[in-house]
N, CA, C and O atoms as CSV, one atom per row, in Angstrom:
chain,resi,resn,atom,element,x,y,z
A,1,ASN,N,N,7.777,12.138,-35.995
A,1,ASN,CA,C,7.178,11.556,-36.000
A,1,ASN,C,C,6.603,11.394,-34.207
A,1,ASN,O,O,7.476,11.449,-33.341
A,2,PRO,N,N,5.257,11.219,-33.823
A,2,PRO,CA,C,5.221,11.106,-32.208
A,2,PRO,C,C,5.630,9.805,-31.916
A,2,PRO,O,O,5.533,8.870,-32.712
A,3,ILE,N,N,6.223,9.708,-30.448
A,3,ILE,CA,C,6.439,8.664,-30.086
A,3,ILE,C,C,4.419,7.910,-28.861
A,3,ILE,O,O,3.843,8.437,-27.909
A,4,TYR,N,N,4.137,6.725,-29.571
A,4,TYR,CA,C,3.253,5.884,-28.813
A,4,TYR,C,C,3.451,5.255,-27.821
A,4,TYR,O,O,4.411,4.486,-27.877
A,5,PHE,N,N,2.797,5.297,-26.755
A,5,PHE,CA,C,2.784,4.497,-25.217
A,5,PHE,C,C,1.284,3.917,-24.579
A,5,PHE,O,O,0.191,4.433,-24.341
A,6,GLU,N,N,1.731,2.887,-24.478
A,6,GLU,CA,C,0.252,2.158,-24.165
A,6,GLU,C,C,0.326,3.170,-22.519
A,6,GLU,O,O,1.262,3.472,-21.778
A,7,ILE,N,N,-1.048,3.424,-22.487
A,7,ILE,CA,C,-1.754,3.558,-21.057
A,7,ILE,C,C,-2.821,3.537,-20.795
A,7,ILE,O,O,-3.693,3.473,-21.662
A,8,VAL,N,N,-3.103,3.591,-19.369
A,8,VAL,CA,C,-4.292,2.447,-18.694
A,8,VAL,C,C,-5.375,4.048,-18.877
A,8,VAL,O,O,-5.136,5.225,-18.606
A,9,PRO,N,N,-6.326,3.500,-19.331
A,9,PRO,CA,C,-7.877,4.697,-19.260
A,9,PRO,C,C,-8.232,4.897,-18.132
A,9,PRO,O,O,-8.191,4.037,-17.252
A,10,PRO,N,N,-8.746,6.374,-17.936
A,10,PRO,CA,C,-9.615,6.971,-16.716
A,10,PRO,C,C,-10.355,5.703,-16.621
A,10,PRO,O,O,-10.841,5.210,-17.639
A,11,GLY,N,N,-10.463,5.198,-15.594
A,11,GLY,CA,C,-11.642,4.314,-15.107
A,11,GLY,C,C,-11.588,2.739,-14.728
A,11,GLY,O,O,-12.390,1.947,-14.232
A,12,ALA,N,N,-10.017,2.655,-15.287
A,12,ALA,CA,C,-9.771,1.135,-15.611
A,12,ALA,C,C,-9.335,0.557,-14.040
A,12,ALA,O,O,-8.518,0.963,-13.213
A,13,LYS,N,N,-10.003,-0.240,-14.054
A,13,LYS,CA,C,-9.197,-1.441,-12.427
A,13,LYS,C,C,-7.686,-2.146,-12.988
A,13,LYS,O,O,-7.214,-2.553,-14.049
A,14,GLY,N,N,-7.278,-2.006,-11.566
A,14,GLY,CA,C,-6.234,-2.924,-11.724
A,14,GLY,C,C,-5.611,-3.567,-10.053
A,14,GLY,O,O,-6.160,-3.558,-8.951
A,15,PHE,N,N,-4.670,-3.925,-10.360
A,15,PHE,CA,C,-4.187,-4.491,-8.500
A,15,PHE,C,C,-3.113,-3.952,-8.122
A,15,PHE,O,O,-2.599,-3.403,-9.097
A,16,PHE,N,N,-2.454,-3.812,-7.127
A,16,PHE,CA,C,-1.052,-3.716,-6.643
A,16,PHE,C,C,-1.004,-4.618,-5.192
A,16,PHE,O,O,-1.771,-4.674,-4.231
A,17,ARG,N,N,0.095,-5.196,-5.473
A,17,ARG,CA,C,0.158,-6.004,-4.199
A,17,ARG,C,C,1.920,-5.931,-4.166
A,17,ARG,O,O,2.812,-5.947,-5.015
A,18,LEU,N,N,1.844,-5.846,-2.754
A,18,LEU,CA,C,2.873,-5.897,-1.791
A,18,LEU,C,C,3.034,-6.680,-0.986
A,18,LEU,O,O,2.275,-6.829,-0.028
A,19,VAL,N,N,4.470,-7.618,-1.291
A,19,VAL,CA,C,4.493,-8.677,0.168
A,19,VAL,C,C,5.854,-7.927,0.496
A,19,VAL,O,O,6.652,-7.478,-0.326
A,20,TYR,N,N,5.943,-7.890,1.936
A,20,TYR,CA,C,6.811,-7.643,2.787
A,20,TYR,C,C,7.043,-8.759,3.868
A,20,TYR,O,O,6.242,-9.158,4.713
A,21,VAL,N,N,8.418,-9.191,3.621
A,21,VAL,CA,C,9.061,-10.006,4.355
A,21,VAL,C,C,10.096,-9.785,5.293
A,21,VAL,O,O,11.228,-10.181,5.012
A,22,PRO,N,N,9.803,-9.021,6.722
A,22,PRO,CA,C,10.746,-8.405,7.662
A,22,PRO,C,C,11.773,-9.585,7.853
A,22,PRO,O,O,11.500,-10.302,8.815
A,23,LEU,N,N,12.814,-9.911,7.194
A,23,LEU,CA,C,14.248,-10.983,7.235
A,23,LEU,C,C,15.433,-9.775,8.176
A,23,LEU,O,O,16.505,-9.957,8.753
A,24,HIS,N,N,14.846,-8.946,8.017
A,24,HIS,CA,C,16.200,-8.348,8.734
A,24,HIS,C,C,15.860,-8.005,10.398
A,24,HIS,O,O,16.630,-7.409,11.152
A,25,TRP,N,N,14.289,-8.628,10.815
A,25,TRP,CA,C,14.174,-8.739,11.815
A,25,TRP,C,C,13.474,-10.002,12.607
A,25,TRP,O,O,12.813,-10.004,13.646
A,26,ILE,N,N,13.886,-11.137,11.682
A,26,ILE,CA,C,13.730,-12.316,12.646
A,26,ILE,C,C,14.674,-12.809,13.120
A,26,ILE,O,O,15.694,-12.853,12.433
A,27,GLY,N,N,14.682,-13.421,14.617
A,27,GLY,CA,C,15.027,-13.843,15.735
A,27,GLY,C,C,15.153,-12.691,16.666
A,27,GLY,O,O,16.027,-12.656,17.532
A,28,SER,N,N,14.373,-11.854,16.506
A,28,SER,CA,C,14.107,-10.751,17.435
A,28,SER,C,C,12.651,-11.505,17.928
A,28,SER,O,O,11.954,-12.342,17.355
A,29,SER,N,N,12.483,-10.681,19.530
A,29,SER,CA,C,11.060,-12.030,20.407
A,29,SER,C,C,9.730,-11.128,19.164
A,29,SER,O,O,9.691,-10.351,18.209
A,30,GLU,N,N,8.821,-11.959,20.087
A,30,GLU,CA,C,7.616,-11.832,19.186
A,30,GLU,C,C,7.286,-10.394,19.128
A,30,GLU,O,O,7.127,-9.684,18.135
A,31,ASN,N,N,7.182,-9.967,20.942
A,31,ASN,CA,C,6.982,-8.681,20.848
A,31,ASN,C,C,7.351,-7.347,20.085
A,31,ASN,O,O,6.785,-6.317,19.718
A,32,GLU,N,N,8.768,-7.999,20.039
A,32,GLU,CA,C,9.481,-7.046,19.370
A,32,GLU,C,C,9.348,-7.007,17.743
A,32,GLU,O,O,9.321,-5.965,17.089
A,33,LEU,N,N,9.277,-8.201,17.257
A,33,LEU,CA,C,9.024,-8.543,16.306
A,33,LEU,C,C,7.843,-7.496,15.606
A,33,LEU,O,O,7.805,-6.688,14.678
A,34,ARG,N,N,6.977,-7.994,16.573
A,34,ARG,CA,C,5.159,-7.008,15.718
A,34,ARG,C,C,5.653,-5.890,16.310
A,34,ARG,O,O,4.441,-5.680,16.273
A,35,ARG,N,N,6.230,-4.869,16.865
A,35,ARG,CA,C,6.345,-3.688,17.161
A,35,ARG,C,C,7.135,-3.207,15.584
A,35,ARG,O,O,6.680,-2.397,14.777
A,36,LYS,N,N,8.087,-3.781,15.504
A,36,LYS,CA,C,9.195,-3.214,13.884
A,36,LYS,C,C,8.111,-3.151,13.138
A,36,LYS,O,O,7.729,-2.062,12.710
A,37,VAL,N,N,7.369,-4.445,12.834
A,37,VAL,CA,C,6.587,-4.858,11.605
A,37,VAL,C,C,5.478,-3.744,11.455
A,37,VAL,O,O,5.171,-3.277,10.358
A,38,VAL,N,N,4.735,-3.243,13.000
A,38,VAL,CA,C,3.950,-2.269,12.546
A,38,VAL,C,C,4.469,-0.897,12.281
A,38,VAL,O,O,3.786,0.042,11.871
A,39,GLU,N,N,5.980,-0.866,12.605
A,39,GLU,CA,C,6.371,0.621,12.486
A,39,GLU,C,C,6.920,0.647,11.053
A,39,GLU,O,O,7.243,1.702,10.505
A,40,ASP,N,N,7.012,-0.548,10.474
A,40,ASP,CA,C,7.777,-0.357,9.226
A,40,ASP,C,C,6.554,-0.320,8.108
A,40,ASP,O,O,6.684,-0.033,6.918
A,41,LEU,N,N,5.057,-0.765,8.950
A,41,LEU,CA,C,4.241,-0.708,8.075
A,41,LEU,C,C,3.366,0.253,7.882
A,41,LEU,O,O,2.423,0.131,7.100
A,42,LYS,N,N,3.662,1.626,8.793
A,42,LYS,CA,C,3.175,2.612,9.040
A,42,LYS,C,C,3.888,3.509,8.151
A,42,LYS,O,O,3.400,4.637,8.080
A,43,ASP,N,N,5.506,3.157,7.064
A,43,ASP,CA,C,6.294,3.862,6.715
A,43,ASP,C,C,5.758,3.768,5.326
A,43,ASP,O,O,5.816,4.648,4.467
A,44,VAL,N,N,5.122,2.347,5.203
A,44,VAL,CA,C,5.161,1.890,3.986
A,44,VAL,C,C,3.959,2.538,3.183
A,44,VAL,O,O,3.938,2.951,2.023
A,45,ALA,N,N,2.642,2.494,4.457
A,45,ALA,CA,C,1.442,2.918,3.953
A,45,ALA,C,C,1.551,4.483,3.465
A,45,ALA,O,O,0.948,4.983,2.516
A,46,ILE,N,N,2.471,5.127,4.351
A,46,ILE,CA,C,2.432,6.644,3.751
A,46,ILE,C,C,3.521,6.020,2.330
A,46,ILE,O,O,3.446,6.921,1.494
A,47,GLY,N,N,3.900,5.562,2.101
A,47,GLY,CA,C,5.174,6.000,1.073
A,47,GLY,C,C,4.226,5.350,-0.213
A,47,GLY,O,O,4.204,5.866,-1.330
A,48,VAL,N,N,3.507,4.211,0.136
A,48,VAL,CA,C,2.588,4.175,-1.185
A,48,VAL,C,C,1.859,4.833,-1.145
A,48,VAL,O,O,1.575,5.060,-2.321
A,49,ARG,N,N,0.882,5.739,-0.155
A,49,ARG,CA,C,-0.399,6.435,-0.707
A,49,ARG,C,C,0.619,7.671,-1.761
A,49,ARG,O,O,0.482,7.976,-2.946
A,50,GLU,N,N,1.439,8.064,-0.909
A,50,GLU,CA,C,2.460,9.204,-1.609
A,50,GLU,C,C,2.583,8.819,-3.230
A,50,GLU,O,O,2.320,9.522,-4.205
A,51,MET,N,N,2.974,7.740,-3.177
A,51,MET,CA,C,3.408,7.380,-5.003
A,51,MET,C,C,2.165,7.091,-5.534
A,51,MET,O,O,1.966,7.441,-6.698
A,52,MET,N,N,1.310,6.540,-4.943
A,52,MET,CA,C,-0.155,6.489,-5.893
A,52,MET,C,C,-0.703,7.656,-6.020
A,52,MET,O,O,-1.129,7.905,-7.148
A,53,LEU,N,N,-0.859,8.640,-5.033
A,53,LEU,CA,C,-1.840,9.576,-5.075
A,53,LEU,C,C,-1.071,10.874,-5.582
A,53,LEU,O,O,-1.746,11.668,-6.238
A,54,THR,N,N,0.410,11.210,-5.326
A,54,THR,CA,C,0.876,12.381,-5.475
A,54,THR,C,C,2.154,12.272,-6.653
A,54,THR,O,O,2.468,13.158,-7.446
A,55,TYR,N,N,2.620,11.260,-6.546
A,55,TYR,CA,C,4.476,10.902,-7.590
A,55,TYR,C,C,3.458,10.094,-8.820
A,55,TYR,O,O,3.395,10.617,-9.933
A,56,GLY,N,N,2.829,9.048,-8.592
A,56,GLY,CA,C,2.297,8.668,-9.724
A,56,GLY,C,C,3.401,7.205,-9.862
A,56,GLY,O,O,4.622,7.091,-9.765
A,57,PHE,N,N,2.399,6.320,-10.105
A,57,PHE,CA,C,3.380,5.262,-10.295
A,57,PHE,C,C,3.951,4.621,-12.141
A,57,PHE,O,O,3.412,3.610,-12.591
A,58,SER,N,N,4.662,5.115,-12.685
A,58,SER,CA,C,4.479,5.159,-14.188
A,58,SER,C,C,5.571,5.363,-14.883
A,58,SER,O,O,6.228,6.027,-14.082
A,59,ALA,N,N,6.431,5.212,-16.131
A,59,ALA,CA,C,7.281,5.527,-16.573
A,59,ALA,C,C,6.856,7.347,-17.235
A,59,ALA,O,O,7.616,7.970,-17.976
A,60,LYS,N,N,5.757,7.781,-16.824
A,60,LYS,CA,C,5.373,8.446,-17.798
A,60,LYS,C,C,4.639,9.945,-16.243
A,60,LYS,O,O,3.597,10.593,-16.345
A,61,LYS,N,N,5.328,9.988,-15.440
A,61,LYS,CA,C,4.317,10.091,-14.167
A,61,LYS,C,C,4.840,11.564,-14.081
A,61,LYS,O,O,4.423,12.169,-13.093
A,62,SER,N,N,5.691,12.284,-14.938
A,62,SER,CA,C,5.921,13.692,-14.916
A,62,SER,C,C,4.474,14.294,-15.886
A,62,SER,O,O,4.087,15.456,-16.015
A,63,LEU,N,N,4.022,13.288,-16.346
A,63,LEU,CA,C,2.899,14.063,-17.401
A,63,LEU,C,C,1.979,13.776,-16.641
A,63,LEU,O,O,1.018,13.925,-17.397
A,64,GLY,N,N,1.530,13.440,-15.592
A,64,GLY,CA,C,0.345,13.373,-14.653
A,64,GLY,C,C,-0.338,11.677,-14.795
A,64,GLY,O,O,-1.342,11.314,-14.183
A,65,PHE,N,N,0.541,10.715,-15.822
A,65,PHE,CA,C,0.512,9.678,-15.342
A,65,PHE,C,C,0.351,8.618,-14.476
A,65,PHE,O,O,1.517,8.324,-14.210
A,66,GLY,N,N,-0.399,7.819,-13.837
A,66,GLY,CA,C,0.318,7.120,-13.080
A,66,GLY,C,C,-0.399,7.182,-11.231
A,66,GLY,O,O,-0.117,6.687,-10.139
A,67,LYS,N,N,-1.159,7.865,-11.658
A,67,LYS,CA,C,-2.188,8.378,-10.151
A,67,LYS,C,C,-3.185,7.592,-10.463
A,67,LYS,O,O,-3.534,7.149,-11.557
A,68,ILE,N,N,-3.965,7.346,-8.564
A,68,ILE,CA,C,-5.098,6.771,-8.906
A,68,ILE,C,C,-6.078,7.253,-8.082
A,68,ILE,O,O,-5.266,7.838,-7.365
A,69,GLU,N,N,-7.054,7.491,-7.605
A,69,GLU,CA,C,-8.171,7.443,-6.793
A,69,GLU,C,C,-8.589,6.823,-5.848
A,69,GLU,O,O,-9.122,5.721,-5.720
A,70,ASP,N,N,-8.127,8.127,-4.753
A,70,ASP,CA,C,-8.108,7.665,-3.515
A,70,ASP,C,C,-9.664,6.900,-2.908
A,70,ASP,O,O,-10.352,7.361,-1.998
A,71,GLY,N,N,-9.821,6.204,-3.344
A,71,GLY,CA,C,-11.302,5.282,-2.907
A,71,GLY,C,C,-11.582,3.951,-4.023
A,71,GLY,O,O,-11.663,3.888,-5.250
A,72,TRP,N,N,-11.647,3.285,-3.283
A,72,TRP,CA,C,-12.098,1.602,-4.489
A,72,TRP,C,C,-12.994,0.672,-3.229
A,72,TRP,O,O,-13.413,0.923,-2.099
A,73,ASP,N,N,-13.001,-0.536,-4.169
A,73,ASP,CA,C,-14.162,-1.392,-3.286
A,73,ASP,C,C,-13.555,-2.137,-2.401
A,73,ASP,O,O,-12.731,-3.021,-2.636
A,74,LYS,N,N,-14.068,-1.690,-1.082
A,74,LYS,CA,C,-13.578,-2.134,0.085
A,74,LYS,C,C,-13.165,-3.340,0.151
A,74,LYS,O,O,-12.143,-3.568,0.798
A,75,ASN,N,N,-14.006,-4.615,-0.640
A,75,ASN,CA,C,-14.177,-5.786,-0.487
A,75,ASN,C,C,-13.024,-6.014,-1.392
A,75,ASN,O,O,-12.774,-7.213,-1.268
A,76,GLU,N,N,-12.182,-5.488,-2.246
A,76,GLU,CA,C,-11.450,-5.503,-3.229
A,76,GLU,C,C,-10.195,-5.198,-2.425
A,76,GLU,O,O,-9.348,-4.771,-3.210
A,77,SER,N,N,-9.839,-5.231,-1.475
A,77,SER,CA,C,-8.198,-4.784,-0.883
A,77,SER,C,C,-8.383,-5.935,0.409
A,77,SER,O,O,-9.399,-6.544,0.742
A,78,LYS,N,N,-7.199,-5.975,0.907
A,78,LYS,CA,C,-6.839,-6.050,1.919
A,78,LYS,C,C,-5.545,-6.192,2.458
A,78,LYS,O,O,-4.524,-6.139,1.773
A,79,LEU,N,N,-5.582,-6.423,4.043
A,79,LEU,CA,C,-4.344,-5.827,4.539
A,79,LEU,C,C,-3.704,-7.223,5.424
A,79,LEU,O,O,-4.582,-7.504,6.239
A,80,GLU,N,N,-2.983,-7.822,5.521
A,80,GLU,CA,C,-3.046,-9.277,6.283
A,80,GLU,C,C,-1.553,-9.478,6.685
A,80,GLU,O,O,-0.591,-9.639,5.933
A,81,ILE,N,N,-1.589,-9.426,8.215
A,81,ILE,CA,C,-0.018,-9.918,8.423
A,81,ILE,C,C,0.080,-11.181,8.801
A,81,ILE,O,O,-0.873,-11.370,9.557
A,82,LYS,N,N,0.677,-12.114,8.702
A,82,LYS,CA,C,0.107,-13.477,8.713
A,82,LYS,C,C,0.829,-13.935,10.190
A,82,LYS,O,O,1.948,-13.484,10.435
A,83,GLU,N,N,0.215,-14.769,11.090
A,83,GLU,CA,C,0.362,-15.146,12.362
A,83,GLU,C,C,0.385,-14.154,13.721
A,83,GLU,O,O,0.636,-14.247,14.922
A,84,PHE,N,N,-0.150,-12.883,12.493
A,84,PHE,CA,C,-0.024,-11.711,13.871
A,84,PHE,C,C,-1.270,-11.313,13.619
A,84,PHE,O,O,-1.848,-11.326,14.706
A,85,TYR,N,N,-2.128,-10.907,12.636
A,85,TYR,CA,C,-3.261,-9.715,12.656
A,85,TYR,C,C,-3.941,-10.566,11.247
A,85,TYR,O,O,-3.443,-10.936,10.183
A,86,GLY,N,N,-5.123,-10.643,11.755
A,86,GLY,CA,C,-6.180,-11.022,10.981
A,86,GLY,C,C,-6.364,-10.124,9.405
A,86,GLY,O,O,-5.754,-9.068,9.239
A,87,VAL,N,N,-7.152,-10.625,8.471
A,87,VAL,CA,C,-7.372,-9.662,7.480
A,87,VAL,C,C,-8.197,-8.701,7.753
A,87,VAL,O,O,-9.319,-8.756,8.255
A,88,GLN,N,N,-7.229,-7.303,7.190
A,88,GLN,CA,C,-8.415,-6.343,7.453
A,88,GLN,C,C,-8.886,-5.516,6.156
A,88,GLN,O,O,-7.971,-5.536,5.333
A,89,LYS,N,N,-9.969,-4.815,5.704
A,89,LYS,CA,C,-10.505,-4.816,4.552
A,89,LYS,C,C,-10.402,-2.655,4.585
A,89,LYS,O,O,-10.759,-2.079,5.613
A,90,PHE,N,N,-9.965,-1.950,3.529
A,90,PHE,CA,C,-10.024,-0.539,4.182
A,90,PHE,C,C,-10.262,-0.211,2.576
A,90,PHE,O,O,-9.677,-0.884,1.728
A,91,GLY,N,N,-11.133,0.836,2.223
A,91,GLY,CA,C,-11.546,0.685,1.170
A,91,GLY,C,C,-10.291,2.787,0.408
A,91,GLY,O,O,-10.306,3.345,-0.689
A,92,ASN,N,N,-9.837,2.992,1.183
A,92,ASN,CA,C,-8.804,4.165,0.941
A,92,ASN,C,C,-7.761,4.226,1.744
A,92,ASN,O,O,-7.757,3.308,2.565
A,93,PHE,N,N,-6.836,4.991,1.824
A,93,PHE,CA,C,-5.978,5.385,2.185
A,93,PHE,C,C,-5.663,5.657,4.132
A,93,PHE,O,O,-4.930,5.356,5.074
A,94,ARG,N,N,-6.677,6.321,3.782
A,94,ARG,CA,C,-7.662,7.029,5.366
A,94,ARG,C,C,-7.665,5.372,6.186
A,94,ARG,O,O,-6.881,4.970,7.045
A,95,GLU,N,N,-8.501,4.857,5.738
A,95,GLU,CA,C,-9.058,3.808,6.424
A,95,GLU,C,C,-7.529,2.605,6.607
A,95,GLU,O,O,-7.376,1.964,7.647
A,96,LEU,N,N,-6.821,2.525,5.753
A,96,LEU,CA,C,-5.532,1.717,6.029
A,96,LEU,C,C,-4.584,2.210,6.740
A,96,LEU,O,O,-3.880,1.442,7.394
A,97,GLU,N,N,-4.353,3.639,6.767
A,97,GLU,CA,C,-3.447,4.041,8.007
A,97,GLU,C,C,-4.142,3.709,9.102
A,97,GLU,O,O,-3.560,3.001,9.924
A,98,GLU,N,N,-5.982,4.268,9.463
A,98,GLU,CA,C,-6.365,4.272,10.572
A,98,GLU,C,C,-6.054,2.260,11.200
A,98,GLU,O,O,-5.836,2.004,12.384
A,99,ILE,N,N,-6.097,1.499,10.437
A,99,ILE,CA,C,-6.214,0.139,10.974
A,99,ILE,C,C,-4.590,0.255,11.107
A,99,ILE,O,O,-4.286,-0.472,12.053
A,100,VAL,N,N,-3.708,0.710,10.697
A,100,VAL,CA,C,-2.139,0.431,11.373
A,100,VAL,C,C,-1.979,0.724,12.565
A,100,VAL,O,O,-1.399,0.188,13.509
A,101,GLU,N,N,-2.949,2.256,12.330
A,101,GLU,CA,C,-2.279,2.637,13.495
A,101,GLU,C,C,-2.962,1.762,15.018
A,101,GLU,O,O,-2.384,1.295,16.000
A,102,GLY,N,N,-4.581,1.832,14.591
A,102,GLY,CA,C,-4.874,0.063,15.514
A,102,GLY,C,C,-3.996,-0.794,15.708
A,102,GLY,O,O,-3.862,-1.138,16.882
A,103,LEU,N,N,-3.261,-1.324,14.863
A,103,LEU,CA,C,-2.324,-2.366,15.501
A,103,LEU,C,C,-1.041,-2.079,16.678
A,103,LEU,O,O,-0.438,-2.886,17.386
A,104,GLU,N,N,-0.933,-0.829,16.574
A,104,GLU,CA,C,-0.013,-0.568,18.115
A,104,GLU,C,C,-0.519,-0.587,19.018
A,104,GLU,O,O,0.344,-0.673,19.893
A,105,GLY,N,N,-1.695,-0.553,19.545
A,105,GLY,CA,C,-2.811,-0.212,20.469
A,105,GLY,C,C,-2.631,-1.907,20.987
A,105,GLY,O,O,-3.359,-2.365,21.867
C-alpha cells in the first residue's frame, strides 16, 4: 500500500520566522554586541539560504520537497534587529545578504 503524506502544492505561499536572541553575547559592550550580532547574522543568512534553496526544509527533502523559489514579495519580508537597526525589506536571499553586509559598515 502506498504511504500518503501531506505536501504543499507548487506555488503555495507560507512564512518562515526566525527569532534570534544573542544570550551568549549579553554583557558585551554595545559596539561589541553589534559586531557579534552582525557576524552571527551573516552565518544565519547563509544557512537559511542553503536550507531553503539547496537542501530543503521538510521531512521528505531527499525527494526534492521543501525547497522554495529565491524570490518573493519584498513587502512580505523583513529583517529587524531591535534597538540596533530599523526594519529592512528584501525580496530574495541576495538582497538579504547585501543588507547584512551593509550592517558591518
